[in-house]
C-alpha positions as CSV (number, residue, x, y, z in Angstrom):
1,X,8.6,17.3,7.2
2,X,7.7,17.1,10.8
3,X,11.1,16.3,12.3
4,X,11.5,15.9,16.0
5,X,13.4,18.5,17.9
6,X,15.4,16.4,20.2
7,X,19.1,15.4,20.3
8,X,21.6,13.4,22.1
9,X,23.6,16.3,23.5
10,X,20.8,18.8,23.4
11,X,19.3,21.0,20.7
12,X,20.8,24.3,19.8
13,X,17.5,25.8,20.8
14,X,18.3,24.8,24.3
15,X,21.0,27.5,24.3
16,X,18.2,30.1,24.1
17,X,15.2,28.5,25.9
18,X,14.5,25.2,27.5
19,X,10.7,25.4,27.4
20,X,9.8,26.4,23.9
21,X,7.9,23.2,23.2
22,X,7.0,24.1,19.6
23,X,10.6,23.8,18.5
24,X,10.7,20.3,19.8
25,X,8.1,19.0,17.3
26,X,9.3,20.7,14.2
27,X,12.2,20.6,11.8
28,X,14.6,23.4,12.1
29,X,17.2,21.9,14.2
30,X,18.1,18.9,16.2
31,X,21.9,18.5,16.3
32,X,23.3,15.7,18.3
33,X,26.9,16.5,17.7
34,X,27.1,19.8,19.5
35,X,30.1,19.7,21.7
36,X,29.4,22.0,24.6
37,X,27.4,25.2,24.8
38,X,27.4,27.5,21.8
39,X,28.9,30.9,22.3
40,X,31.3,29.5,24.9
41,X,33.9,32.0,23.8
42,X,31.7,34.9,24.7
43,X,31.3,33.6,28.2
44,X,35.0,32.6,28.8
45,X,35.3,31.2,32.3
46,X,37.7,33.0,34.7
47,X,41.1,31.2,35.2
48,X,41.7,29.0,38.2
49,X,42.2,30.9,41.5
50,X,45.8,31.1,42.7
51,X,46.6,28.9,45.6
52,X,47.6,31.9,47.8
53,X,44.7,34.2,48.4
54,X,45.0,37.9,49.0
55,X,43.3,39.5,52.0
56,X,39.5,39.8,51.9
57,X,38.3,43.1,50.5
58,X,35.7,45.3,52.1
59,X,32.2,44.3,51.4
60,X,31.3,48.0,50.9
61,X,29.4,48.2,47.5
62,X,31.7,50.7,45.9
63,X,34.9,49.0,47.1
64,X,37.6,50.7,49.2
65,X,39.3,53.8,48.2
66,X,42.7,53.1,46.7
67,X,45.1,53.0,49.7
68,X,48.7,52.2,50.1
69,X,51.4,53.3,47.7
70,X,50.0,55.4,44.9
71,X,51.0,55.0,41.3
72,X,54.4,56.5,41.5
73,X,53.7,58.6,44.6
74,X,54.4,58.6,48.4
75,X,52.0,57.9,51.2
76,X,53.9,59.1,54.3
77,X,51.8,61.7,56.0
78,X,53.7,64.9,57.0
79,X,53.0,67.2,59.9
80,X,51.8,70.1,57.7
81,X,48.9,68.0,56.3
82,X,46.2,70.1,57.9
83,X,47.9,73.2,56.5
84,X,47.6,71.8,52.9
85,X,43.8,71.6,53.4
86,X,43.8,75.4,53.7
87,X,45.9,76.3,50.7
88,X,44.4,78.5,48.1
89,X,44.9,77.9,44.3
90,X,47.4,80.8,44.3
91,X,49.4,79.2,47.0
92,X,49.2,75.8,45.3
93,X,50.4,77.2,42.0
94,X,53.3,78.8,43.7
95,X,54.6,75.4,44.9
96,X,57.2,73.4,42.9
97,X,55.8,70.3,41.2
98,X,57.5,67.9,43.5
99,X,56.0,69.6,46.6
100,X,52.5,69.7,45.0
101,X,52.7,65.9,44.4
102,X,53.9,65.3,47.9
103,X,51.0,67.3,49.3
104,X,48.5,65.6,47.1
105,X,49.6,62.2,48.4
106,X,49.3,63.3,52.0
107,X,45.8,64.6,51.4
108,X,44.9,61.4,49.6
109,X,46.1,59.3,52.5
110,X,44.0,61.4,54.9
111,X,41.0,60.9,52.6
112,X,41.5,57.2,52.7
113,X,41.3,57.3,56.5
114,X,38.1,59.3,56.4
115,X,36.7,56.9,53.8
116,X,37.5,53.9,56.1
117,X,35.6,55.6,58.8
118,X,32.6,56.1,56.5
119,X,33.1,59.9,56.7
120,X,32.4,60.3,53.1
121,X,31.9,64.1,53.0
122,X,35.3,64.6,54.7
123,X,36.9,62.2,52.3
124,X,35.4,64.0,49.4
125,X,36.8,67.3,50.6
126,X,40.3,65.8,51.1
127,X,40.3,64.1,47.6
128,X,39.0,67.3,46.0
129,X,41.9,69.2,47.6
130,X,44.4,66.5,46.5
131,X,43.1,66.9,43.0
132,X,43.8,70.7,43.2
133,X,47.4,69.9,44.1
134,X,47.9,67.2,41.4
135,X,45.6,65.7,38.8
136,X,45.8,62.0,39.5
137,X,43.4,59.2,38.3
138,X,43.5,57.6,41.7
139,X,42.2,60.7,43.4
140,X,39.2,61.0,41.0
141,X,38.5,57.3,41.4
142,X,38.6,57.5,45.2
143,X,36.3,60.5,45.2
144,X,34.0,58.5,42.9
145,X,33.9,55.7,45.5
146,X,32.7,58.3,48.0
147,X,30.0,59.6,45.7
148,X,28.8,56.1,45.1
149,X,28.3,55.6,48.8
150,X,26.3,58.9,49.0
151,X,24.2,57.8,46.0
152,X,25.5,60.7,43.8
153,X,25.9,58.5,40.7
154,X,26.2,61.2,38.1
155,X,29.2,62.5,40.0
156,X,30.6,58.9,40.1
157,X,30.4,58.7,36.4
158,X,32.0,62.2,35.9
159,X,34.9,61.4,38.2
160,X,35.5,58.0,36.6
161,X,35.5,59.6,33.2
162,X,38.2,62.0,34.3
163,X,40.2,59.1,35.8
164,X,39.9,57.0,32.6
165,X,40.9,59.9,30.4
166,X,44.2,59.9,32.2
167,X,44.5,56.1,32.5
168,X,42.1,54.2,30.1
169,X,43.1,50.8,31.6
170,X,42.3,51.8,35.2
171,X,40.2,48.9,36.2
172,X,38.9,50.3,39.5
173,X,37.6,53.4,37.7
174,X,36.0,51.2,35.0
175,X,34.4,49.0,37.7
176,X,33.0,52.0,39.6
177,X,31.6,53.6,36.5
178,X,30.0,50.3,35.5
179,X,28.3,50.2,38.9
180,X,27.1,53.8,38.6
181,X,25.8,53.1,35.1
182,X,23.8,50.2,36.4
183,X,22.3,52.3,39.2
184,X,21.2,54.9,36.7
185,X,19.6,52.2,34.4
186,X,22.3,52.7,31.7
187,X,22.6,49.0,31.4
188,X,24.3,48.7,28.1
189,X,27.0,51.2,29.1
190,X,27.4,49.3,32.4
191,X,27.7,46.0,30.5
192,X,30.4,47.4,28.3
193,X,32.4,48.6,31.2
194,X,32.1,45.4,33.2
195,X,33.2,43.5,30.0
196,X,36.3,45.7,29.8
197,X,37.0,45.0,33.5
198,X,36.8,41.3,32.9
199,X,38.9,41.3,29.7
200,X,41.6,43.6,31.1
201,X,41.6,41.7,34.4
202,X,41.5,38.3,32.6
203,X,38.2,37.4,34.4
204,X,39.7,37.5,37.9
205,X,37.1,39.9,39.2
206,X,34.3,37.6,40.4
207,X,31.8,40.4,41.0
208,X,32.3,41.9,37.5
209,X,31.8,38.4,35.9
210,X,28.6,38.0,37.9
211,X,27.5,41.5,36.9
212,X,28.0,40.6,33.2
213,X,25.7,37.6,33.5
214,X,23.1,39.7,35.4
215,X,23.3,42.6,32.9
216,X,23.1,40.4,29.9
217,X,19.8,39.1,31.1
218,X,18.6,42.5,32.1
219,X,19.5,44.2,28.7
220,X,18.2,41.2,26.7
221,X,14.9,41.1,28.7
222,X,14.3,44.8,28.1
223,X,15.0,44.6,24.4
224,X,13.0,41.3,24.0
225,X,10.0,42.9,25.5
226,X,10.3,46.0,23.3
227,X,10.7,43.9,20.1
228,X,7.8,41.6,20.9
229,X,5.5,44.5,21.7
230,X,6.5,46.6,18.7
231,X,7.1,44.2,15.8
232,X,4.4,43.0,13.5
233,X,3.2,39.5,14.0
234,X,4.6,37.3,11.3
235,X,4.6,33.6,10.4
236,X,7.8,31.7,10.5
237,X,9.4,30.1,7.4
238,X,7.5,27.8,5.1
239,X,9.7,24.9,6.2
240,X,9.0,25.6,9.8
241,X,5.2,25.7,9.3
242,X,5.2,22.5,7.1
243,X,7.1,20.7,9.8
244,X,4.7,21.7,12.5
245,X,1.6,20.9,10.5
246,X,2.9,17.4,9.7
247,X,3.2,16.6,13.4
248,X,-0.6,16.3,13.5
249,X,-2.8,14.0,11.5
250,X,-5.5,15.6,9.3
251,X,-8.8,15.8,11.2
252,X,-12.0,14.7,9.6
253,X,-14.2,17.8,8.7
254,X,-17.1,18.4,11.0
255,X,-20.1,20.2,9.4
256,X,-22.4,22.1,11.7
257,X,-24.9,23.3,9.2
258,X,-25.9,23.4,5.5
259,X,-23.4,25.0,3.2
260,X,-22.8,28.7,4.1
261,X,-21.3,31.8,2.5
262,X,-17.9,31.3,4.1
263,X,-17.5,27.8,2.8
264,X,-15.7,29.0,-0.3
265,X,-13.2,30.8,1.8
266,X,-12.7,27.6,3.9
267,X,-12.1,25.5,0.7
268,X,-9.7,28.1,-0.6
269,X,-7.9,28.1,2.7
270,X,-7.6,24.3,2.5
271,X,-6.1,24.6,-1.0
272,X,-3.7,27.2,0.1
273,X,-2.7,25.0,3.0
274,X,-2.0,22.0,0.6
275,X,0.0,24.3,-1.6
276,X,2.0,25.6,1.4
277,X,0.8,29.2,0.8
278,X,0.4,29.7,4.4
279,X,-0.1,33.5,4.7
280,X,-3.0,33.2,2.2
281,X,-4.4,30.2,4.1
282,X,-4.4,32.0,7.4
283,X,-6.2,35.0,5.9
284,X,-8.8,32.7,4.1
285,X,-9.5,30.8,7.4
286,X,-10.1,34.2,9.0
287,X,-12.5,35.2,6.3
288,X,-14.4,31.9,6.6
289,X,-14.8,32.5,10.3
290,X,-15.8,36.2,9.8
291,X,-18.5,35.4,7.2
292,X,-19.6,32.1,8.7
293,X,-18.9,28.6,7.4
294,X,-20.0,25.0,7.8
295,X,-16.7,23.9,9.1
296,X,-16.3,26.5,11.9
297,X,-14.5,24.2,14.4
298,X,-11.9,23.3,11.8
299,X,-11.5,26.9,10.7
300,X,-11.0,28.1,14.3
301,X,-8.5,25.3,14.8
302,X,-6.4,26.3,11.8
303,X,-6.6,30.0,12.5
304,X,-5.6,29.3,16.1
305,X,-2.7,27.2,14.9
306,X,-1.4,30.0,12.6
307,X,-2.0,32.6,15.4
308,X,0.1,30.4,17.7
309,X,2.9,30.2,15.1
310,X,3.1,34.0,15.0
311,X,3.9,33.8,18.7
312,X,0.4,34.9,19.9
313,X,-0.5,32.1,22.3
314,X,-3.3,34.0,24.0
315,X,-5.1,34.6,20.7
316,X,-4.6,31.0,19.8
317,X,-6.1,29.8,23.0
318,X,-9.1,32.0,22.4
319,X,-9.7,30.3,19.0
320,X,-9.2,26.8,20.4
321,X,-11.7,27.5,23.2
322,X,-14.4,28.6,20.6
323,X,-13.6,25.5,18.5
324,X,-14.2,23.2,21.5
325,X,-17.5,24.9,22.2
326,X,-18.6,23.8,18.8
327,X,-16.9,20.4,18.8
328,X,-16.1,19.3,22.4
329,X,-14.5,16.1,21.3
330,X,-11.9,17.7,19.1
331,X,-8.9,15.8,20.3
332,X,-6.3,17.8,18.3
333,X,-7.3,21.0,20.1
334,X,-6.6,19.4,23.5
335,X,-3.2,18.3,22.3
336,X,-2.3,21.8,20.9
337,X,-3.5,23.5,24.1
338,X,-1.2,21.1,26.0
339,X,1.8,22.2,24.0
340,X,1.0,25.8,24.6
341,X,0.6,25.3,28.4
342,X,3.9,23.4,28.5
343,X,5.6,26.2,26.7
344,X,4.2,28.6,29.4
345,X,5.7,26.3,32.1
346,X,2.2,25.2,33.2
347,X,2.9,21.5,33.3
348,X,-0.2,20.6,35.3
349,X,-2.5,22.2,32.7
350,X,-0.6,20.5,29.9
351,X,-0.9,17.0,31.4
352,X,-4.6,17.6,32.2
353,X,-5.2,18.4,28.5
354,X,-3.6,15.1,27.5
355,X,-5.7,13.2,30.0
356,X,-8.9,14.8,28.7
357,X,-7.9,13.9,25.1
358,X,-7.3,10.3,26.1
359,X,-10.8,10.2,27.7
360,X,-12.3,11.2,24.4
361,X,-10.2,8.9,22.2
362,X,-7.6,6.6,23.8
363,X,-6.5,5.4,20.3
364,X,-5.6,8.7,18.8
365,X,-1.8,8.4,18.0
366,X,-1.2,12.2,18.2
367,X,-1.8,12.2,21.9
368,X,1.0,9.9,22.7
369,X,3.6,11.4,20.3
370,X,3.1,14.9,21.7
371,X,2.9,13.8,25.3
372,X,6.2,11.9,24.6
373,X,7.7,15.2,23.4
374,X,6.7,16.9,26.6
375,X,8.3,14.1,28.6
376,X,11.3,14.3,26.5
377,X,11.6,18.0,26.9
378,X,11.5,17.5,30.7
379,X,14.2,14.8,30.5
380,X,11.7,12.0,31.5
381,X,13.1,9.7,28.8
382,X,11.8,6.5,30.1
383,X,8.2,7.8,30.0
384,X,8.9,9.3,26.6
385,X,10.0,5.9,25.3
386,X,6.7,4.4,26.4
387,X,4.7,7.2,24.6
388,X,6.6,6.8,21.3
389,X,6.2,3.1,21.4
390,X,2.4,3.5,21.9
391,X,2.4,5.9,19.0
392,X,4.0,3.3,16.7
393,X,1.6,0.6,17.9
394,X,-1.4,2.8,16.8
395,X,0.2,4.1,13.6
396,X,3.4,2.3,12.4
397,X,3.8,4.6,9.4
398,X,4.9,7.8,11.1
399,X,8.6,8.1,10.5
400,X,9.3,10.6,13.3
401,X,7.9,8.3,16.0
402,X,10.8,6.0,15.1
403,X,13.3,8.8,15.1
404,X,12.1,10.2,18.4
405,X,12.0,6.7,20.0
406,X,15.6,6.0,18.9
407,X,16.8,9.3,20.3
408,X,14.9,8.8,23.6
409,X,16.3,5.4,24.0
410,X,19.7,6.6,23.3
411,X,19.5,9.5,25.8
412,X,18.0,7.1,28.4
413,X,21.2,5.1,28.3
414,X,19.9,2.3,26.0
415,X,22.4,3.1,23.3
416,X,22.1,-0.3,21.5
417,X,18.3,-0.1,21.6
418,X,18.5,3.4,20.1
419,X,20.8,2.2,17.3
420,X,18.6,-0.8,16.7
421,X,15.4,1.4,16.4
422,X,17.2,3.6,13.9
423,X,18.2,0.7,11.7
424,X,14.6,-0.7,11.8
425,X,13.5,2.7,10.8
426,X,15.9,2.7,7.9
427,X,14.6,-0.6,6.7
428,X,11.0,0.6,6.9
429,X,11.5,4.1,5.5
430,X,14.2,3.5,2.9
431,X,13.7,6.8,1.1
432,X,13.5,8.9,4.3
433,X,16.1,11.6,4.3
434,X,15.3,12.4,7.9
435,X,15.9,8.9,9.0
436,X,19.4,8.9,7.5
437,X,20.1,12.3,8.9
438,X,19.2,11.4,12.5
439,X,21.0,8.1,12.3
440,X,24.0,10.1,11.2
441,X,23.7,12.2,14.3
442,X,23.7,9.1,16.5
443,X,26.8,7.9,14.7
444,X,28.5,11.3,15.1
445,X,27.8,11.3,18.8
446,X,29.6,8.0,19.0
447,X,32.6,9.6,17.1
448,X,32.0,7.5,14.0
449,X,32.7,10.5,11.8
450,X,33.1,8.9,8.4
451,X,30.0,6.8,8.9
452,X,28.1,9.8,10.0
453,X,29.2,11.8,7.0
454,X,27.9,9.0,4.7
455,X,24.5,9.2,6.3
456,X,24.4,13.0,6.0
457,X,25.4,12.7,2.3
458,X,22.7,10.1,1.8
459,X,20.1,12.4,3.4
460,X,21.2,15.3,1.1
461,X,21.0,13.0,-1.9
462,X,17.5,11.8,-1.2
463,X,16.3,15.4,-1.0
464,X,18.2,16.4,-4.1
465,X,20.4,18.8,-2.1
466,X,17.4,20.6,-0.7
467,X,17.8,19.6,3.0
468,X,19.5,22.1,5.2
469,X,20.0,20.1,8.4
470,X,22.5,17.5,7.1
471,X,24.6,20.4,5.9
472,X,24.5,21.9,9.4
473,X,25.5,18.6,10.9
474,X,28.4,18.3,8.5
475,X,29.4,21.8,9.4
476,X,29.4,20.8,13.1
477,X,31.6,17.8,12.5
478,X,34.1,19.8,10.5
479,X,34.1,22.5,13.2
480,X,34.2,20.5,16.4
481,X,35.9,17.3,15.3
482,X,37.9,18.0,12.2
483,X,38.9,21.5,13.3
484,X,38.3,22.6,9.7
485,X,36.6,26.0,10.2
486,X,36.7,26.9,6.5
487,X,34.9,23.8,5.4
488,X,32.4,24.2,8.3
489,X,31.6,27.7,7.2
490,X,31.1,26.5,3.6
491,X,28.6,23.8,4.7
492,X,26.8,26.3,6.9
493,X,26.5,28.7,4.0
494,X,24.9,26.0,1.8
495,X,22.4,25.3,4.6
496,X,21.5,29.0,4.7
497,X,21.1,29.1,0.9
498,X,18.4,26.4,1.3
499,X,16.8,27.8,4.4
500,X,17.9,31.4,5.1
501,X,15.7,31.7,8.2
502,X,17.0,28.4,9.7
503,X,17.5,29.0,13.4
504,X,20.2,26.4,13.8
505,X,22.1,27.3,10.6
506,X,22.2,31.0,11.7
507,X,23.3,29.9,15.2
508,X,26.0,27.6,14.1
509,X,27.3,30.1,11.5
510,X,27.6,32.8,14.2
511,X,29.4,30.2,16.4
512,X,31.9,29.5,13.7
513,X,32.5,33.2,13.0
514,X,32.9,34.0,16.6
515,X,35.5,31.3,17.0
516,X,37.4,32.8,14.1
517,X,37.3,36.2,15.8
518,X,34.9,37.7,13.3
519,X,32.5,39.2,15.9
520,X,30.9,41.8,13.6
521,X,29.8,39.3,11.0
522,X,28.8,36.8,13.6
523,X,26.5,39.4,15.1
524,X,24.8,39.8,11.8
525,X,23.7,36.1,11.9
526,X,22.5,36.4,15.5
527,X,20.5,39.4,14.4
528,X,19.0,37.5,11.5
529,X,18.0,34.7,13.9
530,X,16.6,37.4,16.2
531,X,14.2,38.5,13.5
532,X,12.5,35.1,13.3
533,X,12.5,34.2,17.0
534,X,8.9,33.3,17.9
535,X,8.7,33.8,21.7
536,X,10.0,36.3,24.1
537,X,12.0,33.7,26.1
538,X,13.7,32.4,22.9
539,X,14.3,36.0,21.8
540,X,15.8,36.9,25.1
541,X,18.3,34.0,24.9
542,X,19.4,35.1,21.4
543,X,19.8,38.7,22.6
544,X,22.0,37.7,25.6
545,X,24.6,36.3,23.2
546,X,24.2,39.2,20.8
547,X,24.8,41.7,23.6
548,X,27.8,39.7,24.7
549,X,29.2,40.0,21.1
550,X,28.4,43.7,21.1
551,X,30.3,44.2,24.3
552,X,33.3,42.5,22.9
553,X,33.1,44.6,19.8
554,X,32.8,47.8,21.9
555,X,35.9,46.7,23.8
556,X,37.9,46.2,20.6
557,X,36.9,49.7,19.4
558,X,37.6,51.3,22.7
559,X,40.9,49.6,23.2
560,X,42.2,48.7,19.7
561,X,45.7,48.2,21.1
562,X,44.3,45.3,23.2
563,X,42.0,43.8,20.5
564,X,44.1,40.7,20.4
565,X,43.4,40.1,24.1
566,X,39.7,40.3,23.5
567,X,39.9,38.0,20.5
568,X,41.9,35.4,22.3
569,X,39.5,35.4,25.2
570,X,36.6,35.2,22.7
571,X,38.0,32.0,21.3
């Protein structure tokens, strides 16, 4: 059924994209009871700043070379410092260990001075000599800082590798290598290093935390573009398509000629559509257009609709344009074009399409329902309420107008009105599983857990157990309110048995598993959702969280002795 895609606290889809209009008019997931952002644990905020602040660090991109007392060494410069710079390896090897360490510290101290004076070549020479006297991770890291400032990023990475071989938890070396990886477009490696910096440092490094956010977007954007460009266009799930189709009334056929050869293909397509055999329907509409049929505008409309559902908005708009050339007063085309323009963040075009549709037929109910969805998506709830009410005036038998009106009223602050509308809807649509489900969501948002559970159970009963969304809602209540993670997981698995490609069920399952520290399995559900994402913006959002999970997994594998630290932060 064509369920609305709105919610009291925001749809799960909002975690991934705020402008994918299509998902606000179909069924796969409005959950009112989400408490806070999903995947919170992958983006753990840094702890409060201490009341006493340390001295401000240099703004130099690579950070200062490590100065002051070395890890276990001395920093007092001795008179023979310049002599140490001239020592050969034979002379160095002849020195006792203690003397070599002392000399290395003196050279390191002189290197720090040169670094502070921006004399990077001199500093490199001094740190290199210090390394000859004594292999110390600080010396390699300091030299890496010099190389960063001379744009020699491969050498930065090499020196940081040496430092980290000696001290795997050396945060400054990790941070410098992460910066060099980013400069050389090795974004995933950079992300993993910055993640390690944050986890080891308990998210106290503000720059590293900001870098993670930046790199998550960068990596996700690159991968999303590659996936969209290379993968085969495919239709979403049957449930998804059915929900979308039912958001529009069936248009009256418009014949442009006598019966033509392609009419048989068109009639076959209509039968496939009624039987929910959507792949076959799409192909048959295409054949009807190719051969030529008497219902060309309708065929173009339907092929454009299926094309849009595969994620090809450009192709869809081309078909819609041709349909309007044949039938200029085809209101449904204007409405569908408006939804595409809104998804593309072109609000002016979207509203213009709605205005044009109203000029053609001001009594077409679809116009007001979908314009209401656009207002709702943009948090203009008062205007959305007016649109839904107009939709009901023109067609009082459309259940989702009542559901959407109730939710818009609720979000607009008229809670009692929203509840009242829901109850009116229950009286009018007694056998509507959707009405019970969304009423349950309102009750859940009001913390009336038992009453909400009853409504979800009633929705499941009315659909003979074949309704995924109430199971997801029950999972969310168990997870966020009852703190019963095992039961939440069980409900989510039932939802996925019914609708394996459900975006919200896969999302919530990954959330539950992440909270339980099972990053690897959670990632599988994110990847499953990734396969059915329709648009690049939605896909990018999913990939951001998937990459965050991968970075945590990489940390646990790299630092197994600190896996508990990563898991506790993930929660």
